[in-house]
LUMVEXKOL-219828 format. One line per 4 residues: number of its first residue (from 1); their letters; for each residue x, y, z of N, C-alpha, C. Coordinates in nm, 4 decimals, decimal comma. Atoms other than C-alpha are relative to their C-alpha. Last residue first. Layout:
% LUMVEXKOL-219828
NUM> A> X:Y:Z:X:Y:Z:X:Y:Z; ...
//
This chain:
% LUMVEXKOL-219828
218> XXXX> 0,1231:0,0445:-0,0713:-2,6252:-2,3282:7,9422:0,0145:0,0285:0,1486; 0,0886:-0,1137:-0,0166:-2,3508:-2,1155:7,7724:-0,1273:-0,0359:0,0777; 0,1277:0,0135:0,0707:-2,0967:-2,3864:7,8354:-0,0892:0,1225:0,0267; 0,1124:0,0470:-0,0788:-1,7490:-2,2886:7,9456:-0,1279:0,0003:-0,0812
214> XXXX> 0,0323:0,1399:0,0249:-1,4536:-2,2683:7,7066:-0,1184:-0,0528:0,0797; -0,0307:0,0760:-0,1216:-1,3070:-1,9442:7,8467:-0,0355:-0,1483:-0,0108; -0,1112:-0,0588:-0,0780:-1,2702:-1,7424:7,5254:0,0367:-0,0878:0,1207; -0,1258:0,0134:0,0769:-1,4684:-1,9257:7,2570:0,1175:0,0540:0,0787
210> XXXX> -0,0653:-0,1307:0,0141:-1,7518:-1,9717:7,5062:0,1351:-0,0192:-0,0685; -0,1008:-0,0291:-0,1007:-1,9206:-2,3051:7,4436:0,0634:0,1349:-0,0272; 0,0518:0,0283:-0,1355:-2,2484:-2,3845:7,2645:0,0986:0,0331:0,1110; -0,1094:0,0573:-0,0791:-2,1441:-2,2058:6,9378:-0,0480:-0,0231:0,1435
206> XXXX> -0,0158:0,1413:0,0340:-2,4401:-2,1568:6,7012:0,1084:-0,0697:0,0825; 0,1126:0,0753:-0,0557:-2,5313:-1,8333:6,8732:0,0165:-0,1489:-0,0247; 0,1099:0,0269:0,0929:-2,1867:-1,6982:6,7932:-0,1084:-0,0843:0,0661; 0,0153:0,1426:0,0290:-1,9815:-1,5859:7,0989:-0,1174:-0,0195:-0,0969
202> XXXX> 0,0080:0,0282:0,1438:-1,9024:-1,2182:7,0785:-0,0024:-0,1487:-0,0311; 0,1291:-0,0321:0,0612:-1,9760:-1,0850:7,4270:-0,0175:-0,0468:-0,1450; -0,0277:-0,0160:0,1432:-1,7043:-1,2316:7,6499:-0,1319:0,0094:-0,0761; 0,0506:-0,1256:0,0542:-1,8183:-1,1729:8,0131:0,0274:0,0223:-0,1481
198> XXXX> -0,1144:-0,0907:0,0262:-1,5983:-1,4402:8,1658:-0,0435:0,1326:-0,0586; -0,1151:0,0275:-0,0861:-1,8632:-1,6512:8,3439:0,1131:0,1015:-0,0201; 0,0311:-0,0467:-0,1354:-2,1942:-1,5293:8,2077:0,1145:-0,0231:0,0977; -0,0369:0,1016:-0,0989:-2,0640:-1,5576:7,8510:-0,0221:0,0565:0,1418
194> XXXX> -0,1011:-0,0448:-0,0958:-2,2507:-1,3162:7,6266:0,0234:-0,1096:0,1040; 0,0420:0,0070:-0,1416:-2,4345:-1,4415:7,3180:0,1167:0,0352:0,0899; -0,1028:0,0461:-0,0947:-2,4061:-1,3581:6,9494:-0,0599:-0,0100:0,1419; 0,0455:-0,0042:-0,1400:-2,6357:-1,3145:6,6489:0,1050:-0,0625:0,0915
190> XXXX> -0,0012:0,1329:-0,0627:-2,4515:-1,2528:6,3206:-0,0422:0,0145:0,1473; -0,0630:0,0067:-0,1320:-2,5416:-0,9336:6,1294:-0,0159:-0,1397:0,0619; 0,1017:-0,0026:-0,1047:-2,6234:-0,9918:5,7589:0,0672:-0,0108:0,1377; 0,0453:0,1304:-0,0517:-2,3318:-0,9158:5,5352:-0,1030:0,0181:0,1120
186> XXXX> -0,0532:0,0282:-0,1326:-2,3194:-0,5732:5,3711:-0,0516:-0,1348:0,0488; 0,0984:-0,0150:-0,1086:-2,3940:-0,5800:4,9993:0,0614:-0,0377:0,1348; 0,0470:0,1303:-0,0457:-2,0839:-0,5401:4,7761:-0,1023:0,0208:0,1124; -0,0510:0,0508:-0,1275:-2,0581:-0,1950:4,6305:-0,0609:-0,1357:0,0334
182> XXXX> 0,1055:0,0212:-0,0984:-2,1237:-0,1331:4,2640:0,0570:-0,0631:0,1268; -0,0043:-0,0984:-0,1077:-1,8157:-0,0021:4,0845:-0,1085:-0,0194:0,1035; -0,0991:0,0426:-0,0990:-1,7647:-0,3136:3,8745:0,0078:0,0970:0,1160; 0,0420:0,1248:-0,0644:-2,0910:-0,2392:3,6971:0,0985:-0,0429:0,1085
178> XXXX> 0,1118:-0,0273:-0,0900:-2,0049:0,1232:3,6241:-0,0390:-0,1256:0,0775; -0,0464:-0,0837:-0,1104:-1,6622:0,0409:3,4821:-0,1088:0,0285:0,1011; -0,0794:0,0856:-0,0900:-1,7992:-0,2479:3,2770:0,0473:0,0798:0,1204; 0,0939:0,0904:-0,0676:-2,0675:-0,0194:3,1311:0,0735:-0,0893:0,0996
174> XXXX> 0,0695:-0,0799:-0,1001:-1,8085:0,2493:3,0516:-0,0971:-0,0876:0,0809; -0,0920:-0,0270:-0,1104:-1,5884:-0,0080:2,8790:-0,0698:0,0784:0,1104; -0,0277:0,1260:-0,0696:-1,8798:-0,1343:2,6684:0,0919:0,0228:0,1197; 0,1177:0,0332:-0,0805:-1,9963:0,2188:2,5802:0,0244:-0,1276:0,0803
170> XXXX> 0,0058:-0,0933:-0,1122:-1,6429:0,3073:2,4684:-0,1175:-0,0279:0,0916; -0,0999:0,0463:-0,0976:-1,6200:-0,0077:2,2576:-0,0001:0,0907:0,1225; 0,0459:0,1250:-0,0605:-1,9475:0,0834:2,0871:0,0985:-0,0515:0,1050; 0,1157:-0,0279:-0,0852:-1,8450:0,4457:2,0283:-0,0455:-0,1273:0,0716
166> XXXX> -0,0489:-0,0632:-0,1225:-1,5005:0,3463:1,9006:-0,1144:0,0289:0,0971; -0,0714:0,1012:-0,0781:-1,6568:0,1036:1,6528:0,0510:0,0588:0,1318; 0,0941:0,0863:-0,0728:-1,9106:0,3635:1,5373:0,0690:-0,1057:0,0854; 0,0810:-0,0780:-0,0937:-1,6284:0,6085:1,4553:-0,0988:-0,0848:0,0779
162> XXXX> -0,0747:-0,0273:-0,1226:-1,3872:0,3544:1,3043:-0,0833:0,0756:0,1024; 0,0922:0,0236:-0,1110:-1,6343:0,2138:1,0511:0,0638:0,0355:0,1348; 0,1327:-0,0514:0,0373:-1,4650:0,3446:0,7359:-0,0993:-0,0116:0,1153; 0,0150:-0,1376:-0,0457:-1,1278:0,2928:0,9049:-0,1368:0,0582:-0,0341
158> XXXX> 0,0429:0,0017:-0,1400:-1,1601:-0,0857:0,8662:-0,0215:0,1417:0,0528; 0,1462:-0,0050:-0,0146:-1,1503:-0,0371:0,4876:-0,0485:0,0022:0,1444; 0,0504:0,1350:-0,0207:-0,7761:0,0458:0,5112:-0,1515:0,0060:0,0211; 0,0189:0,0531:-0,1357:-0,7176:0,3978:0,3846:-0,0433:-0,1453:-0,0001
154> XXXX> 0,1028:0,1037:0,0121:-0,5693:0,4846:0,0435:-0,0182:-0,0631:0,1373; 0,0179:0,0824:-0,1193:-0,3786:0,8137:0,0580:-0,1157:-0,0961:-0,0208; 0,1429:0,0109:-0,0319:-0,2775:0,9469:-0,2825:-0,0153:-0,0959:0,1172; 0,0455:0,1248:-0,0607:0,0892:1,0434:-0,2903:-0,1492:0,0087:0,0294
150> XXXX> 0,0346:-0,0118:-0,1411:0,1750:1,3221:-0,5317:-0,0501:-0,1349:0,0504; 0,0204:0,1288:-0,0652:0,3473:1,3423:-0,8686:-0,0280:0,0236:0,1482; -0,0463:-0,0049:-0,1375:0,3162:1,6542:-1,0850:-0,0374:-0,1304:0,0672; 0,0888:0,0479:-0,1067:0,2964:1,6046:-1,4571:0,0605:0,0327:0,1355
146> XXXX> -0,0508:-0,0208:-0,1349:0,4448:1,7684:-1,7677:-0,1045:-0,0436:0,1018; 0,1045:0,0070:-0,1015:0,4104:1,6998:-2,1398:0,0634:0,0031:0,1386; -0,0386:-0,0179:-0,1396:0,6157:1,7965:-2,4432:-0,1208:-0,0190:0,0911; 0,1192:0,0438:-0,0725:0,6151:1,7038:-2,8099:0,0377:-0,0019:0,1482
142> XXXX> -0,0157:0,0785:-0,1217:0,8871:1,9122:-2,9772:-0,1381:-0,0375:0,0533; 0,1292:0,0130:-0,0663:0,8982:2,0409:-3,3328:0,0169:-0,0953:0,1171; 0,0248:0,1256:-0,0703:1,2262:2,1673:-3,4759:-0,1391:0,0048:0,0631; 0,1002:-0,0091:-0,1060:1,2945:2,4338:-3,7422:-0,0226:-0,1377:0,0638
138> XXXX> 0,1364:0,0352:0,0392:1,6118:2,3849:-3,9405:-0,0925:0,0088:0,1209; 0,0427:-0,0986:0,1012:1,9503:2,5550:-3,8994:-0,1391:-0,0307:-0,0531; -0,0015:0,0482:0,1383:2,0106:2,3629:-3,5775:-0,0480:0,1106:-0,0933; -0,1202:-0,0536:0,0639:2,0912:2,5325:-3,2484:0,0139:-0,0436:-0,1454
134> XXXX> -0,0306:0,0665:0,1274:1,7381:2,4813:-3,1139:0,1201:0,0679:-0,0647; -0,0992:-0,0812:0,0710:1,6930:2,5697:-2,7462:0,0475:-0,0755:-0,1247; -0,0426:0,0878:0,1091:1,3762:2,4370:-2,5828:0,0887:0,0833:-0,0919; -0,0582:-0,0657:0,1172:1,3203:2,6117:-2,2481:0,0510:-0,1049:-0,0985
130> XXXX> -0,0515:0,1189:0,0674:1,0885:2,4984:-1,9721:0,0422:0,0456:-0,1395; -0,0055:-0,0004:0,1462:1,0330:2,8027:-1,7528:0,0650:-0,1286:-0,0497; -0,1139:0,0731:0,0549:0,9244:2,8075:-1,3888:-0,0136:-0,0094:-0,1513; 0,0166:0,0311:0,1416:0,6993:3,0564:-1,2115:0,1281:-0,0652:-0,0524
126> XXXX> -0,0234:-0,1077:0,0970:0,7054:3,0503:-0,8331:-0,0256:-0,0475:-0,1415; 0,1181:-0,0364:0,0775:0,6963:2,8377:-0,5186:0,0307:0,1169:-0,0932; 0,0849:-0,0975:-0,0688:1,0374:2,7148:-0,4089:-0,1159:0,0372:-0,0918; -0,0682:-0,0604:-0,1152:1,2895:2,4408:-0,4899:-0,0884:0,0951:0,0801
122> XXXX> 0,0067:-0,1452:0,0156:1,0544:2,2308:-0,7100:0,0619:0,0668:0,1236; 0,0793:-0,0546:-0,1087:1,1707:1,8699:-0,6832:0,0054:0,1524:-0,0094; -0,0682:-0,0829:-0,0982:1,2938:1,7301:-1,0135:-0,0988:0,0424:0,1079; 0,0780:-0,0256:-0,1213:1,2116:1,4844:-1,2881:0,0828:0,0870:0,0921
118> XXXX> -0,0660:-0,0732:-0,1079:1,3243:1,4201:-1,6440:-0,0937:0,0119:0,1200; 0,0872:0,0077:-0,1169:1,2530:1,1928:-1,9384:0,0726:0,0675:0,1164; -0,0527:-0,0224:-0,1343:1,4306:1,2963:-2,2579:-0,1114:-0,0088:0,1022; 0,1005:0,0579:-0,0895:1,4057:1,2100:-2,6243:0,0540:0,0084:0,1419
114> XXXX> 0,1215:0,0058:0,0838:1,5858:1,4072:-2,8975:-0,1141:-0,0701:0,0747; 0,0902:0,1131:-0,0187:1,8686:1,5292:-2,6783:-0,1114:0,0033:-0,1035; 0,0408:0,0545:0,1296:2,1693:1,7585:-2,6698:-0,0890:-0,1218:0,0240; -0,0525:-0,0770:0,1139:2,2612:1,9965:-2,3853:-0,0455:-0,0505:-0,1365
110> XXXX> -0,0333:0,1091:0,0927:2,0283:1,8493:-2,1206:0,0470:0,0650:-0,1292; -0,0681:-0,0347:0,1240:1,9930:2,0809:-1,8196:0,0311:-0,1269:-0,0785; -0,0183:0,1182:0,0854:1,7558:2,0734:-1,5234:0,0680:0,0464:-0,1275; 0,0413:0,1129:-0,0834:1,7599:2,3267:-1,2395:0,0199:-0,1320:-0,0736
106> XXXX> 0,0885:0,0912:0,0728:1,9602:2,5932:-1,4234:-0,0305:-0,1200:0,0888; 0,0072:0,1293:-0,0682:2,1127:2,8923:-1,2470:-0,1038:-0,0868:-0,0692; 0,1290:0,0346:-0,0601:2,2038:3,1827:-1,4728:0,0087:-0,1376:0,0653; -0,0052:0,1297:-0,0694:2,5095:3,3667:-1,6013:-0,1324:-0,0257:0,0730
102> XXXX> -0,0728:-0,0061:-0,1269:2,4039:3,6597:-1,8267:0,0059:-0,1397:0,0637; -0,1382:0,0412:0,0185:2,3138:3,6311:-2,1944:0,0833:0,0063:0,1259; -0,0831:-0,1196:0,0186:1,9960:3,8357:-2,1624:0,1473:-0,0346:-0,0163; 0,0408:-0,0625:0,1265:1,7823:3,5258:-2,2201:0,0820:0,1254:-0,0295
98> XXXX> -0,0452:0,0839:0,1119:1,9749:3,3442:-1,9476:-0,0332:0,0650:-0,1340; -0,1460:-0,0102:0,0142:1,9331:3,6296:-1,7002:0,0492:-0,0787:-0,1205; -0,0277:-0,1370:0,0465:1,5568:3,6501:-1,7599:0,1498:0,0196:-0,0205; 0,0368:-0,0061:0,1419:1,5333:3,2702:-1,7335:0,0281:0,1394:-0,0571
94> XXXX> -0,1075:0,0617:0,0780:1,7275:3,2746:-1,4066:-0,0304:0,0048:-0,1487; -0,1171:-0,0879:-0,0051:1,4819:3,5225:-1,2538:0,1149:-0,0548:-0,0837; 0,0223:-0,1201:0,0812:1,1820:3,3222:-1,3720:0,1220:0,0917:-0,0027; 0,1032:-0,0886:-0,0537:1,2987:2,9829:-1,2468:-0,0031:0,1310:-0,0801
90> XXXX> -0,0521:-0,1047:-0,0882:1,4901:2,7399:-1,4644:-0,1147:0,0848:0,0535; 0,1064:-0,0406:-0,0918:1,4443:2,4208:-1,6671:0,0604:0,1004:0,0968; -0,0326:-0,0564:-0,1304:1,6667:2,3673:-1,9703:-0,1282:0,0246:0,0797; 0,1180:-0,0174:-0,0843:1,6611:2,1588:-2,2892:0,0438:0,0483:0,1365
86> XXXX> -0,0381:-0,0128:-0,1405:1,9086:2,1616:-2,5767:-0,1265:0,0299:0,0804; 0,0037:-0,1353:-0,0525:1,7900:2,0309:-2,9128:0,0589:-0,0005:0,1399; -0,0379:-0,0220:-0,1385:1,8470:1,7214:-3,1236:-0,0100:0,1478:0,0355; -0,0904:-0,1129:-0,0209:1,6710:1,6111:-3,4387:0,0308:0,0152:0,1493
82> XXXX> -0,1287:0,0428:-0,0531:1,5257:1,2613:-3,4676:0,0994:0,1129:0,0199; -0,1016:0,0115:0,1042:1,2475:1,3781:-3,6962:0,1368:-0,0381:0,0505; 0,0378:0,0722:0,1219:1,0282:1,4969:-3,4115:0,1166:-0,0033:-0,0984; -0,0190:-0,0875:0,1153:1,1851:1,5960:-3,0808:-0,0300:-0,0800:-0,1258
78> XXXX> -0,0452:0,0752:0,1172:1,0437:1,4128:-2,7797:0,0079:0,0960:-0,1175; -0,0019:-0,0733:0,1261:0,9972:1,5632:-2,4340:0,0558:-0,0899:-0,1092; -0,0577:0,0717:0,1136:0,8858:1,3954:-2,1138:-0,0011:0,0940:-0,1192; 0,0386:-0,0387:0,1350:0,8055:1,5397:-1,7723:0,0720:-0,0825:-0,1052
74> XXXX> -0,0564:0,0897:0,1010:0,8057:1,4730:-1,4019:-0,0485:0,0429:-0,1373; 0,0443:-0,0230:0,1376:0,7536:1,7185:-1,1164:0,0718:-0,0973:-0,0927; -0,0804:0,0841:0,0901:0,7705:1,6501:-0,7437:-0,0582:0,0102:-0,1397; 0,0726:0,0948:0,0853:0,6262:1,9408:-0,5453:0,0996:-0,0817:-0,0830
70> XXXX> 0,0025:0,1336:-0,0571:0,8387:2,0958:-0,2690:-0,0714:-0,1033:-0,0844; -0,1252:0,0475:-0,0564:0,7595:2,4536:-0,3698:-0,0154:-0,1364:0,0654; -0,0087:-0,0097:-0,1449:0,4408:2,4874:-0,5702:0,1331:-0,0561:0,0498; -0,0163:0,1253:-0,0740:0,4656:2,5455:-0,9437:0,0133:0,0290:0,1485
66> XXXX> -0,0199:-0,0232:-0,1428:0,3453:2,8222:-1,1775:0,0032:-0,1335:0,0733; 0,1095:0,0437:-0,0851:0,3905:2,7386:-1,5455:0,0352:0,0297:0,1446; -0,0127:-0,0371:-0,1409:0,6043:2,8554:-1,8356:-0,1231:-0,0462:0,0761; 0,1293:0,0103:-0,0661:0,6665:2,7122:-2,1808:0,0213:0,0365:0,1455
62> XXXX> 0,0139:0,0385:-0,1403:0,9636:2,8158:-2,3876:-0,1459:-0,0127:0,0380; 0,1383:-0,0187:-0,0430:1,0894:2,8514:-2,7417:-0,0087:-0,0445:0,1447; 0,0569:0,0794:-0,1076:1,4467:2,8971:-2,8646:-0,1487:0,0305:0,0149; 0,0744:-0,0825:-0,0950:1,6445:3,0124:-3,1648:-0,0577:-0,0918:0,1090
58> XXXX> -0,0963:-0,0808:-0,0760:1,8907:2,8821:-3,4213:-0,0694:0,0971:0,0967; -0,1409:0,0322:0,0223:1,5981:2,7505:-3,6298:0,0880:0,1004:0,0738; -0,0639:-0,0539:0,1206:1,2583:2,8216:-3,4764:0,1466:-0,0416:-0,0106; -0,1216:-0,0709:-0,0394:1,1187:2,5853:-3,2100:0,0695:0,0505:-0,1264
54> XXXX> -0,0875:-0,0303:0,1122:0,7584:2,4703:-3,2518:0,1181:0,0842:0,0447; -0,0715:-0,1270:-0,0152:0,6066:2,3202:-2,9399:0,0913:0,0185:-0,1202; -0,0989:-0,0229:0,1051:0,3422:2,0496:-2,9769:0,0602:0,1381:0,0182; 0,0116:-0,1247:0,0753:0,1701:1,9734:-2,6483:0,1097:0,0063:-0,1048
50> XXXX> -0,0891:0,0073:0,1164:0,1041:1,6524:-2,4540:-0,0251:0,1159:-0,0976; 0,0309:0,1168:0,0825:-0,0975:1,7804:-2,1541:0,0954:-0,0030:-0,1189; 0,0009:-0,0367:0,1416:0,0742:2,0334:-1,9274:-0,0249:-0,1272:-0,0783; -0,0186:-0,1450:-0,0012:0,0072:2,0073:-1,5553:-0,0027:0,0564:-0,1408
46> XXXX> -0,0497:-0,0685:0,1191:-0,1370:1,6572:-1,5551:0,0069:0,1502:0,0221; 0,0992:-0,1004:0,0372:-0,1693:1,4946:-1,2131:0,0569:0,0829:-0,1148; -0,0416:-0,1091:0,0887:0,0256:1,1736:-1,1560:-0,1184:0,0906:-0,0316; 0,1008:-0,0339:0,0997:-0,0511:0,9541:-0,8543:0,0464:0,1204:-0,0801
42> XXXX> -0,0396:-0,1145:0,0829:0,1963:0,7748:-0,6274:-0,1009:0,0226:-0,1128; -0,0164:0,0392:0,1401:-0,0024:0,5377:-0,3994:0,0397:0,1230:-0,0807; -0,0191:-0,1160:0,0871:0,0276:0,5779:-0,0223:0,0326:-0,0469:-0,1414; -0,1086:0,0174:0,0954:-0,1105:0,3164:0,2140:0,0043:0,1217:-0,0911
38> XXXX> 0,0177:-0,0707:0,1267:-0,3185:0,3622:0,5268:0,1204:-0,0297:-0,0890; 0,1393:0,0130:0,0438:-0,3687:0,1353:0,8279:-0,0321:0,0852:-0,1221; 0,0153:0,0756:0,1231:0,0030:0,0798:0,8796:-0,1412:-0,0186:-0,0492; 0,0257:0,1408:-0,0342:0,0263:0,1803:1,2458:-0,0342:-0,0824:-0,1246
34> XXXX> -0,1084:0,0510:-0,0844:0,1921:0,5182:1,1846:-0,0181:-0,1469:0,0360; -0,1183:0,0232:0,0826:-0,0391:0,5903:0,8904:0,1127:-0,0602:0,0822; 0,0153:0,1307:0,0643:-0,3448:0,5452:1,1130:0,1222:-0,0340:-0,0851; -0,0233:0,1042:-0,0998:-0,2252:0,8349:1,3302:-0,0076:-0,1383:-0,0634
30> XXXX> -0,1388:-0,0148:-0,0473:-0,1914:1,0684:1,0319:0,0336:-0,1085:0,1014; -0,0964:0,0560:0,0951:-0,5107:0,9338:0,8705:0,1442:0,0091:0,0501; -0,0791:0,1054:-0,0634:-0,7330:0,9861:1,1776:0,1130:-0,0499:-0,0899; -0,0750:-0,0563:-0,1122:-0,8824:1,3216:1,0756:0,0907:-0,1029:0,0665
26> XXXX> -0,1252:-0,0563:0,0506:-0,9807:1,1691:0,7416:0,0870:0,0565:0,1123; -0,1091:0,0937:-0,0279:-1,2388:0,9593:0,9285:0,1346:0,0527:-0,0486; -0,0427:0,0805:0,1140:-1,4768:1,2521:0,9308:0,1223:-0,0837:0,0317; -0,1003:-0,0698:0,0793:-1,5384:1,5401:1,1701:0,0456:-0,0781:-0,1233
22> XXXX> 0,0387:-0,1372:0,0314:-1,8657:1,4256:1,3289:0,0963:0,0674:-0,0981; 0,1258:0,0026:0,0744:-1,8175:1,0487:1,3225:-0,0418:0,1401:-0,0442; -0,0277:0,0538:0,1338:-1,4540:1,0899:1,4251:-0,1260:-0,0018:-0,0860; -0,0796:-0,0993:0,0742:-1,5500:1,3159:1,7169:0,0267:-0,0460:-0,1425
18> XXXX> 0,0931:-0,1064:0,0406:-1,8263:1,0790:1,8319:0,0722:0,1075:-0,0800; 0,0880:0,0525:0,1040:-1,5782:0,7919:1,8334:-0,0972:0,1041:-0,0513; -0,0783:0,0118:0,1231:-1,3190:0,9918:2,0259:-0,0862:-0,0504:-0,1155; -0,0190:-0,1355:0,0536:-1,5795:1,0929:2,2868:0,0770:-0,0043:-0,1324
14> XXXX> 0,1315:-0,0487:0,0428:-1,6836:0,7299:2,3365:0,0120:0,1384:-0,0627; 0,0306:0,0667:0,1264:-1,3228:0,6119:2,3492:-0,1335:0,0473:-0,0558; -0,0908:-0,0535:0,1015:-1,2451:0,8715:2,6158:-0,0276:-0,0615:-0,1369; 0,0464:-0,1342:0,0355:-1,5565:0,7766:2,8159:0,0878:0,0638:-0,1072
10> XXXX> 0,1260:0,0086:0,0729:-1,4655:0,4085:2,8084:-0,0498:0,1357:-0,0453; -0,0320:0,0481:0,1347:-1,1066:0,4731:2,9086:-0,1263:-0,0065:-0,0855; -0,0637:-0,1118:0,0716:-1,2267:0,6835:3,2031:0,0352:-0,0398:-0,1420; 0,1043:-0,0974:0,0320:-1,4665:0,4066:3,3156:0,0574:0,1163:-0,0799
6> XXXX> 0,0825:0,0590:0,1062:-1,1927:0,1438:3,2978:-0,1078:0,0976:-0,0451; -0,0813:0,0076:0,1204:-0,9561:0,3649:3,4995:-0,0813:-0,0533:-0,1183; -0,0121:-0,1342:0,0549:-1,2210:0,4556:3,7577:0,0792:0,0006:-0,1307; 0,1314:-0,0410:0,0510:-1,3103:0,0898:3,8132:0,0083:0,1370:-0,0660
2> XX> 0,0193:0,0654:0,1287:-0,9440:-0,0081:3,8443:-0,1321:0,0427:-0,0638; -0,0894:-0,0655:0,0955:-0,8979:0,2483:4,1205:-0,0182:-0,0578:-0,1402
//
């Protein structure tokens, strides 16, 4: 039973190693993450590079971009000259309502600001508007940038050699399983003699007396 178990483990490891070598070590990241063999590093990807946005007096300007639901978004805005504006983030339907003067749902709101760092999780995939509302009687200029934050997976270097390692360990287990499965050689037959007194037939040749009745074989 032990031989079959060791052999089966060896074959499974061999197949797993060949699979990893063929499909790539990336296929093991989910499992490796559970045992601490990968780390996650937050990485920013630029959606809108630092951009100058002119906002007319007593009016608004907006930037729009398509975002994926569940994404983490971070941004920064700075109003030149120390002026203050209102800032809103909303989806397309809410932006249409807001522009028409109807009640609307706002994801991010900052009524008065000249410097603002913000972040939010995108509720659902779609087009989102970043609105700069200037209530001042002078034109405002805003510097705005937007990034999405995602985790970059950094694998432990040991995973780079996982495929060959599994293959070698699998071969070793399979070899042990095969070797331990060899049958023991049968012992050489022992010569015996038959007692002429009691008839017992299994007395070893080296034994001068019958093991059953005790009489001499001579």
